[in-house]
DSSP file (Angstrom, degrees, kcal/mol; ACC not computed):
  #  RESIDUE AA STRUCTURE BP1 BP2  ACC     N-H-->O    O-->H-N    N-H-->O    O-->H-N    TCO  KAPPA ALPHA  PHI   PSI    X-CA   Y-CA   Z-CA
    1    1 A X     >        0   0    0      0, 0.0     4,-1.8     0, 0.0     5,-0.2   0.000 360.0 360.0 360.0 -40.4   93.4  130.3  112.1
    2    2 A X  H  >  +     0   0    0      1,-0.2     4,-2.2     2,-0.2     5,-0.2   0.863 360.0  55.5 -63.0 -35.5   95.7  128.6  114.6
    3    3 A X  H  > S+     0   0    0      1,-0.2     4,-2.4     2,-0.2    -1,-0.2   0.890 105.6  51.4 -64.6 -39.7   93.4  125.6  114.8
    4    4 A X  H  > S+     0   0    0      2,-0.2     4,-2.5     1,-0.2    -1,-0.2   0.915 110.4  48.4 -64.0 -43.4   93.7  125.1  111.0
    5    5 A X  H  X S+     0   0    0     -4,-1.8     4,-2.2     1,-0.2    -1,-0.2   0.910 112.0  49.5 -64.0 -42.1   97.5  125.2  111.1
    6    6 A X  H  X S+     0   0    0     -4,-2.2     4,-2.1     2,-0.2    -2,-0.2   0.910 111.6  48.7 -62.9 -43.2   97.5  122.7  114.0
    7    7 A X  H  X S+     0   0    0     -4,-2.4     4,-2.4     1,-0.2    -2,-0.2   0.910 110.7  50.2 -64.8 -42.4   95.2  120.3  112.2
    8    8 A X  H  X S+     0   0    0     -4,-2.5     4,-2.2     1,-0.2    -1,-0.2   0.895 109.8  51.1 -63.6 -39.8   97.2  120.5  109.0
    9    9 A X  H  X S+     0   0    0     -4,-2.2     4,-2.3     2,-0.2    -1,-0.2   0.909 110.4  48.7 -62.7 -42.7  100.4  119.7  110.9
   10   10 A X  H  X S+     0   0    0     -4,-2.1     4,-2.5     1,-0.2    -2,-0.2   0.903 110.3  51.5 -64.4 -40.9   98.8  116.7  112.6
   11   11 A X  H  X S+     0   0    0     -4,-2.4     4,-2.1     2,-0.2    -1,-0.2   0.889 109.9  49.4 -64.6 -38.5   97.5  115.4  109.3
   12   12 A X  H  X S+     0   0    0     -4,-2.2     4,-1.9     2,-0.2    -1,-0.2   0.915 111.9  48.2 -65.9 -42.2  101.0  115.7  107.7
   13   13 A X  H  X S+     0   0    0     -4,-2.3     4,-2.3     1,-0.2    83,-0.3   0.901 110.2  52.8 -63.1 -40.3  102.6  113.9  110.7
   14   14 A X  H  X S+     0   0    0     -4,-2.5     4,-2.6    81,-0.3    -2,-0.2   0.906 107.1  51.6 -63.2 -41.7   99.9  111.2  110.4
   15   15 A X  H  X S+     0   0    0     -4,-2.1     4,-1.1     1,-0.2    -1,-0.2   0.905 109.8  50.1 -61.1 -41.5  100.7  110.7  106.7
   16   16 A X  H  X S+     0   0    0     -4,-1.9     4,-0.7     1,-0.2     3,-0.3   0.907 111.9  47.5 -63.1 -41.6  104.4  110.2  107.5
   17   17 A X  H >X S+     0   0    0     -4,-2.3     4,-2.1     1,-0.2     3,-1.1   0.911 107.6  55.8 -65.4 -42.6  103.5  107.7  110.2
   18   18 A X  H 3< S+     0   0    0     -4,-2.6    -1,-0.2     1,-0.3    -2,-0.2   0.724  96.6  64.9 -67.7 -20.7  101.2  105.7  107.9
   19   19 A X  H 3< S+     0   0    0     -4,-1.1    -1,-0.3    -3,-0.3    -2,-0.2   0.851 115.2  30.5 -65.2 -32.7  103.9  105.3  105.3
   20   20 A X  H << S+     0   0    0     -3,-1.1     2,-0.6    -4,-0.7    -2,-0.2   0.734 112.3  67.5 -97.5 -26.8  105.9  103.2  107.8
   21   21 A X     <  +     0   0    0     -4,-2.1     2,-0.4    70,-0.0    -1,-0.1  -0.869  53.8 155.6-107.8 116.5  103.0  101.6  109.8
   22   22 A X        -     0   0    0     -2,-0.6     2,-0.2     5,-0.1     5,-0.1  -0.985  34.4-129.4-140.4 128.5  100.8   99.1  108.1
   23   23 A X        -     0   0    0     -2,-0.4    24,-0.7     6,-0.1     5,-0.3  -0.484  22.4-170.5 -80.2 144.9   98.8   96.4  109.9
   24   24 A X        -     0   0    0      3,-1.9    22,-0.1    -2,-0.2     5,-0.0  -0.657  41.1 -97.8-119.6 178.8   98.9   92.7  108.9
   25   25 A X  S    S+     0   0    0     -2,-0.2     3,-0.4     1,-0.2    -1,-0.0   0.882 125.9  43.3 -66.4 -37.3   96.8   89.7  109.9
   26   26 A X  S    S+     0   0    0      1,-0.3    63,-0.4    61,-0.1    62,-0.3   0.855 132.5  19.9 -75.6 -34.8   99.6   88.6  112.4
   27   27 A X  S    S-     0   0    0     61,-0.1    -3,-1.9    60,-0.1    -1,-0.3  -0.716  81.5-169.7-139.0  83.8  100.2   92.1  113.7
   28   28 A X        -     0   0    0     61,-0.5    63,-2.5    -3,-0.4     2,-0.4  -0.122  28.5 -99.3 -71.1 172.2   97.3   94.5  113.1
   29   29 A X  E     -Ab  44  91A   0     15,-2.9    15,-3.1    61,-0.2     2,-0.8  -0.795  20.6-151.8 -97.9 130.8   97.5   98.3  113.6
   30   30 A X  E     -Ab  43  92A   0     61,-3.5    63,-3.1    -2,-0.4     2,-0.4  -0.891  23.8-171.6 -98.1 105.7   96.1   99.9  116.8
   31   31 A X  E     -Ab  42  93A   0     11,-2.3    11,-2.3    -2,-0.8     2,-0.4  -0.806   6.2-159.2-106.8 145.4   95.1  103.4  115.7
   32   32 A X  E     -A   41   0A   0     61,-1.7     2,-0.4    -2,-0.4     9,-0.2  -0.931   8.7-174.4-123.8 140.4   93.9  106.2  118.0
   33   33 A X  E     -A   40   0A   0      7,-2.4     7,-3.0    -2,-0.4     2,-0.5  -0.999   6.3-168.0-134.3 134.0   91.9  109.3  117.4
   34   34 A X  E     +A   39   0A   0     -2,-0.4     5,-0.2     5,-0.2     2,-0.2  -0.983   7.5 175.9-125.2 127.9   91.3  112.0  120.0
   35   35 A X        -     0   0    0      3,-2.9    -2,-0.0    -2,-0.5     5,-0.0  -0.615  49.1 -96.4-113.5-178.8   88.8  114.8  119.7
   36   36 A X  S    S+     0   0    0     -2,-0.2     3,-0.1     1,-0.2    30,-0.0   0.810 123.5  30.6 -67.2 -27.8   87.9  117.4  122.3
   37   37 A X  S    S+     0   0    0      1,-0.1     2,-0.3    28,-0.0    -1,-0.2   0.800 122.5  21.8-100.4 -34.0   84.9  115.4  123.3
   38   38 A X        -     0   0    0     28,-0.0    -3,-2.9    18,-0.0     2,-0.4  -0.831  55.2-134.6-139.2 168.9   85.8  111.7  122.8
   39   39 A X  E     -A   34   0A   0     -2,-0.3    18,-1.8    -5,-0.2     2,-0.4  -0.988  22.3-169.4-126.0 134.4   88.5  109.1  122.4
   40   40 A X  E     -AC  33  56A   0     -7,-3.0    -7,-2.4    -2,-0.4     2,-0.3  -0.965   6.0-179.8-127.1 141.4   88.4  106.4  119.7
   41   41 A X  E     +AC  32  55A   0     14,-2.7    14,-2.8    -2,-0.4     2,-0.3  -0.998   3.3 179.4-140.6 140.9   90.6  103.3  119.2
   42   42 A X  E     -AC  31  54A   0    -11,-2.3   -11,-2.3    -2,-0.3     2,-0.6  -0.985  24.6-142.8-137.9 148.2   90.5  100.7  116.5
   43   43 A X  E     -AC  30  53A   0     10,-2.8     9,-2.7    -2,-0.3    10,-1.3  -0.973  33.6-172.3-108.5 120.1   92.4   97.5  115.6
   44   44 A X  E     -AC  29  51A   0    -15,-3.1   -15,-2.9    -2,-0.6     2,-0.8  -0.924  27.7-151.3-123.4 135.2   92.7   97.4  111.8
   45   45 A X  E  >> - C   0  50A   0      5,-2.8     5,-2.1    -2,-0.4     4,-0.9  -0.909  15.5-170.9 -98.7 105.3   94.0   94.7  109.4
   46   46 A X  T  45S+     0   0    0     -2,-0.8   -22,-0.2   -23,-0.3    -1,-0.1   0.750  78.8  61.9 -73.0 -24.5   95.3   96.9  106.5
   47   47 A X  T  45S+     0   0    0    -24,-0.7    -1,-0.2     1,-0.2   -23,-0.1   0.929 117.9  28.5 -66.3 -43.9   95.9   93.9  104.2
   48   48 A X  T  45S-     0   0    0     -3,-0.2    -1,-0.2     2,-0.1    -2,-0.2   0.515 105.5-128.7 -91.2  -6.8   92.2   93.0  104.2
   49   49 A X  T  <5 +     0   0    0     -4,-0.9     2,-0.4     1,-0.2    -3,-0.2   0.934  61.7 138.2  55.1  50.9   91.1   96.6  104.8
   50   50 A X  E   < -C   45   0A   0     -5,-2.1    -5,-2.8     0, 0.0     2,-0.7  -0.970  55.8-135.4-127.3 139.8   89.0   95.5  107.8
   51   51 A X  E     -C   44   0A   0     -2,-0.4    -7,-0.2    -7,-0.2     3,-0.1  -0.860  20.1-173.2 -88.8 118.3   88.4   97.0  111.2
   52   52 A X  E     -     0   0A   0     -9,-2.7     2,-0.3    -2,-0.7    -1,-0.2   0.918  66.9  -1.0 -79.4 -45.8   88.6   94.1  113.6
   53   53 A X  E     -C   43   0A   0    -10,-1.3   -10,-2.8     2,-0.0     2,-0.4  -0.997  61.7-173.0-145.8 142.0   87.6   95.9  116.8
   54   54 A X  E     +C   42   0A   0     -2,-0.3     2,-0.3   -12,-0.2   -12,-0.2  -0.999   3.2 179.2-138.7 144.6   86.7   99.4  117.7
   55   55 A X  E     +C   41   0A   0    -14,-2.8   -14,-2.7    -2,-0.4     2,-0.3  -0.994   6.8 170.5-139.6 142.4   86.0  101.2  121.0
   56   56 A X  E     -C   40   0A   0     -2,-0.3   -16,-0.2     5,-0.3     7,-0.2  -0.954  44.6-117.9-146.3 167.7   85.1  104.8  121.7
   57   57 A X  S    S+     0   0    0    -18,-1.8     7,-0.7    -2,-0.3     2,-0.3   0.359  99.2  59.0 -87.0   5.5   83.9  106.9  124.6
   58   58 A X  S    S+     0   0    0    -19,-0.3     3,-0.5     4,-0.1    -2,-0.2  -0.826  91.0  21.0-124.7 167.4   80.8  107.7  122.6
   59   59 A X  S >  S-     0   0    0     -2,-0.3     3,-1.2     1,-0.2     0, 0.0  -0.371 115.8 -22.1  80.5-154.5   78.0  105.6  121.2
   60   60 A X  T 3  S+     0   0    0      1,-0.3    -1,-0.2    -2,-0.1    -3,-0.0   0.855 138.1  49.6 -64.4 -37.8   77.0  102.0  122.3
   61   61 A X  T 3  S+     0   0    0     -3,-0.5    -5,-0.3    -7,-0.0    -1,-0.3  -0.071  85.3 162.4 -92.5  36.0   80.4  101.2  123.8
   62   62 A X    <   +     0   0    0     -3,-1.2    -5,-0.2     1,-0.2    -4,-0.1  -0.297  26.9 176.7 -65.2 132.4   80.4  104.5  125.8
   63   63 A X        -     0   0    0     -7,-0.2    -1,-0.2     2,-0.1    -6,-0.1   0.695  36.0-139.5 -98.5 -32.6   82.7  104.7  128.7
   64   64 A X        +     0   0    0     -7,-0.7     2,-0.4     1,-0.2    -7,-0.1   0.415  63.3 100.2  94.1  -1.4   81.7  108.3  129.3
   65   65 A X        -     0   0    0      5,-0.1    -1,-0.2     1,-0.1   -26,-0.2  -0.938  41.8-174.7-121.2 143.6   85.0  109.9  130.1
   66   66 A X        +     0   0    0     -2,-0.4    -1,-0.1   -28,-0.1    36,-0.1   0.437  61.3  81.5-112.8  -1.0   87.1  112.0  127.9
   67   67 A X  S  > S-     0   0    0    -28,-0.0     4,-2.1    34,-0.0     5,-0.2  -0.065 104.0 -74.1 -92.4-164.8   90.2  112.6  130.1
   68   68 A X  H  > S+     0   0    0      1,-0.2     4,-2.1     2,-0.2     5,-0.1   0.821 131.5  57.1 -65.8 -29.8   93.2  110.3  130.8
   69   69 A X  H  > S+     0   0    0      2,-0.2     4,-1.9     1,-0.2    -1,-0.2   0.918 108.3  46.9 -64.8 -41.6   91.0  108.1  133.1
   70   70 A X  H  > S+     0   0    0      1,-0.2     4,-2.3     2,-0.2    -2,-0.2   0.874 109.5  54.1 -64.7 -37.6   88.7  107.5  130.1
   71   71 A X  H  X S+     0   0    0     -4,-2.1     4,-2.4     2,-0.2    -2,-0.2   0.882 106.3  52.4 -64.9 -37.7   91.7  106.9  127.9
   72   72 A X  H  X S+     0   0    0     -4,-2.1     4,-2.4     2,-0.2    -1,-0.2   0.918 109.9  48.4 -63.1 -42.8   92.9  104.2  130.3
   73   73 A X  H  X S+     0   0    0     -4,-1.9     4,-2.4     2,-0.2    -2,-0.2   0.901 111.2  49.9 -64.6 -40.1   89.5  102.5  130.2
   74   74 A X  H  X S+     0   0    0     -4,-2.3     4,-2.7     2,-0.2     5,-0.2   0.911 110.8  50.5 -63.3 -41.8   89.4  102.6  126.4
   75   75 A X  H  X S+     0   0    0     -4,-2.4     4,-1.8     2,-0.2    -2,-0.2   0.908 112.1  46.2 -62.7 -43.2   92.9  101.1  126.3
   76   76 A X  H  X S+     0   0    0     -4,-2.4     4,-2.2     1,-0.2    -1,-0.2   0.903 114.4  48.6 -64.6 -40.9   91.9   98.3  128.7
   77   77 A X  H  X S+     0   0    0     -4,-2.4     4,-2.4     2,-0.2     5,-0.2   0.905 110.6  48.6 -68.9 -42.2   88.8   97.6  126.7
   78   78 A X  H  X S+     0   0    0     -4,-2.7     4,-2.2     1,-0.2    -1,-0.2   0.876 112.4  50.4 -66.6 -35.8   90.4   97.5  123.3
   79   79 A X  H  X S+     0   0    0     -4,-1.8     4,-2.4    -5,-0.2    -2,-0.2   0.912 110.6  48.9 -67.4 -42.0   93.1   95.2  124.6
   80   80 A X  H  X S+     0   0    0     -4,-2.2     4,-1.7     2,-0.2    -2,-0.2   0.925 114.0  45.2 -63.9 -44.7   90.5   92.8  126.1
   81   81 A X  H  X S+     0   0    0     -4,-2.4     4,-1.2     1,-0.2    -1,-0.2   0.879 112.7  51.9 -67.5 -36.8   88.5   92.7  122.9
   82   82 A X  H  <>S+     0   0    0     -4,-2.2     5,-2.9    -5,-0.2     4,-0.4   0.901 108.0  50.9 -64.7 -41.2   91.6   92.2  120.8
   83   83 A X  H ><5S+     0   0    0     -4,-2.4     3,-0.9     1,-0.2    -1,-0.2   0.847 103.7  59.1 -66.8 -32.5   92.7   89.3  123.0
   84   84 A X  H 3<5S+     0   0    0     -4,-1.7    -1,-0.2     1,-0.2    -2,-0.2   0.855 107.4  47.5 -61.5 -33.9   89.3   87.7  122.5
   85   85 A X  T 3<5S-     0   0    0     -4,-1.2    -1,-0.2    -3,-0.3    -2,-0.2   0.525 125.3-104.8 -83.5  -6.1   90.0   87.8  118.7
   86   86 A X  T < 5S+     0   0    0     -3,-0.9     2,-0.7    -4,-0.4    -3,-0.2   0.651  71.1 146.0  91.6  16.7   93.4   86.3  119.3
   87   87 A X      < +     0   0    0     -5,-2.9    -1,-0.3     1,-0.2    -2,-0.1  -0.795   9.3 159.4 -89.4 116.7   95.4   89.5  118.7
   88   88 A X        +     0   0    0     -2,-0.7    28,-2.1   -62,-0.3     2,-0.4   0.715  62.4  36.5-106.8 -29.3   98.4   89.5  120.9
   89   89 A X  B     +d  116   0B   0    -63,-0.4   -61,-0.5    26,-0.2     2,-0.3  -0.979  64.5 174.3-130.6 139.8  100.7   92.0  119.2
   90   90 A X        -     0   0    0     26,-2.4     2,-0.5    -2,-0.4   -61,-0.2  -0.888  32.6-117.7-135.2 165.2   99.9   95.2  117.4
   91   91 A X  E     -b   29   0A   0    -63,-2.5   -61,-3.5    -2,-0.3     2,-0.5  -0.931  35.3-130.7-101.2 130.7  101.6   98.2  115.7
   92   92 A X  E     -b   30   0A   0     -2,-0.5     2,-0.6    25,-0.2   -61,-0.2  -0.732  20.3-170.6 -90.7 123.3  100.7  101.4  117.5
   93   93 A X  E     -b   31   0A   0    -63,-3.1   -61,-1.7    -2,-0.5   -79,-0.0  -0.930   4.7-171.2-112.3 105.3   99.5  104.3  115.3
   94   94 A X    >   -     0   0    0     -2,-0.6     3,-1.4   -63,-0.2    -1,-0.1   0.502  36.0-127.1 -79.2  -2.9   99.3  107.5  117.4
   95   95 A X  T 3   -     0   0    0      1,-0.3   -81,-0.3   -81,-0.1   -61,-0.1   0.722  63.1 -57.9  70.3  23.3   97.6  109.3  114.5
   96   96 A X  T 3  S+     0   0    0      1,-0.3    -1,-0.3   -83,-0.3     2,-0.1   0.402 105.7 126.9  87.5  -4.3  100.0  112.2  114.4
   97   97 A X  S <  S-     0   0    0     -3,-1.4    -1,-0.3   -65,-0.2     2,-0.1  -0.477  70.0 -96.0 -82.1 157.7   99.4  113.2  118.0
   98   98 A X        -     0   0    0     -2,-0.1     2,-2.1     1,-0.1     5,-0.3  -0.465  35.6-113.7 -67.4 144.7  102.1  113.6  120.5
   99   99 A X  S    S+     0   0    0     -2,-0.1     2,-0.3     4,-0.1    -1,-0.1  -0.577  84.8 101.0 -79.2  81.0  102.8  110.5  122.6
  100  100 A X  S >  S-     0   0    0     -2,-2.1     3,-1.4     0, 0.0     4,-0.3  -0.981  72.2  -5.0-161.1 151.4  101.6  112.4  125.7
  101  101 A X  T 3> S+     0   0    0     -2,-0.3     4,-2.4     1,-0.3     5,-0.2  -0.337 128.3   8.4  64.4-122.1   98.5  112.7  127.9
  102  102 A X  H 3> S+     0   0    0      1,-0.2     4,-2.2     2,-0.2    -1,-0.3   0.839 131.4  53.2 -66.8 -34.5   95.5  110.7  126.7
  103  103 A X  H <> S+     0   0    0     -3,-1.4     4,-2.3    -5,-0.3    -1,-0.2   0.935 112.5  44.2 -65.3 -45.9   97.5  108.9  123.9
  104  104 A X  H  > S+     0   0    0     -4,-0.3     4,-2.8     2,-0.2     5,-0.2   0.888 112.4  52.7 -65.9 -40.3  100.1  107.7  126.4
  105  105 A X  H  X S+     0   0    0     -4,-2.4     4,-2.2     2,-0.2    -1,-0.2   0.912 110.9  47.0 -62.3 -43.6   97.5  106.7  129.0
  106  106 A X  H  X S+     0   0    0     -4,-2.2     4,-2.2     2,-0.2    -2,-0.2   0.926 114.1  47.4 -63.6 -45.2   95.6  104.6  126.4
  107  107 A X  H  X S+     0   0    0     -4,-2.3     4,-2.2     2,-0.2    -2,-0.2   0.924 112.7  48.0 -64.4 -45.1   98.9  102.9  125.2
  108  108 A X  H  X S+     0   0    0     -4,-2.8     4,-2.4     1,-0.2    -1,-0.2   0.901 112.1  49.6 -63.1 -41.0  100.1  102.2  128.7
  109  109 A X  H  X S+     0   0    0     -4,-2.2     4,-1.7    -5,-0.2    -1,-0.2   0.887 110.3  50.3 -65.7 -38.6   96.7  100.7  129.7
  110  110 A X  H  <>S+     0   0    0     -4,-2.2     5,-2.3     2,-0.2     4,-0.3   0.891 111.2  49.2 -66.8 -38.8   96.6   98.5  126.5
  111  111 A X  H ><5S+     0   0    0     -4,-2.2     3,-1.4     1,-0.2    -2,-0.2   0.929 110.7  49.7 -64.2 -45.0  100.1   97.2  127.3
  112  112 A X  H 3<5S+     0   0    0     -4,-2.4    -1,-0.2     1,-0.3    -2,-0.2   0.828 106.8  56.5 -63.3 -31.4   99.2   96.5  130.9
  113  113 A X  T 3<5S-     0   0    0     -4,-1.7    -1,-0.3    -5,-0.2    -2,-0.2   0.513 131.0 -89.3 -81.3  -4.2   96.1   94.6  129.7
  114  114 A X  T < 5S+     0   0    0     -3,-1.4     2,-0.2     1,-0.4    -3,-0.2   0.366  80.9 131.5 121.1  -7.5   98.3   92.3  127.6
  115  115 A X      < -     0   0    0     -5,-2.3     2,-0.5   -26,-0.1    -1,-0.4  -0.570  45.9-142.1 -77.1 142.6   98.8   93.8  124.1
  116  116 A X  B      d   89   0B   0    -28,-2.1   -26,-2.4    -2,-0.2    -5,-0.0  -0.918 360.0 360.0-109.6 126.4  102.4   93.9  122.9
  117  117 A X              0   0    0     -2,-0.5   -25,-0.2   -28,-0.2    -1,-0.1   0.260 360.0 360.0-162.0 360.0  103.8   96.8  120.9
């Protein structure tokens, strides 16, 4: 029961954030999703409704770690791929999660790798 309440709270926070944060061609949105097993990050242009780049700790682009070290690698990787596409500045969408732990590690690594937000 506690898990359902926590999930609903995160979804409500995410809806509130998405009202204010919308990616454009000049400044797309960097959205993050964290599960118990994996970390996902995408750079999205909301005007065209296109995902420009996505990286996760699962699948073909597997980094293989789910902790803060894995989040740092995902942040570095998403920043590198974004810069290849010419994306220099993004809006950070934390997805309703607290800016803490893996979310903060991913954001800090992306900033160090050159993304501005």
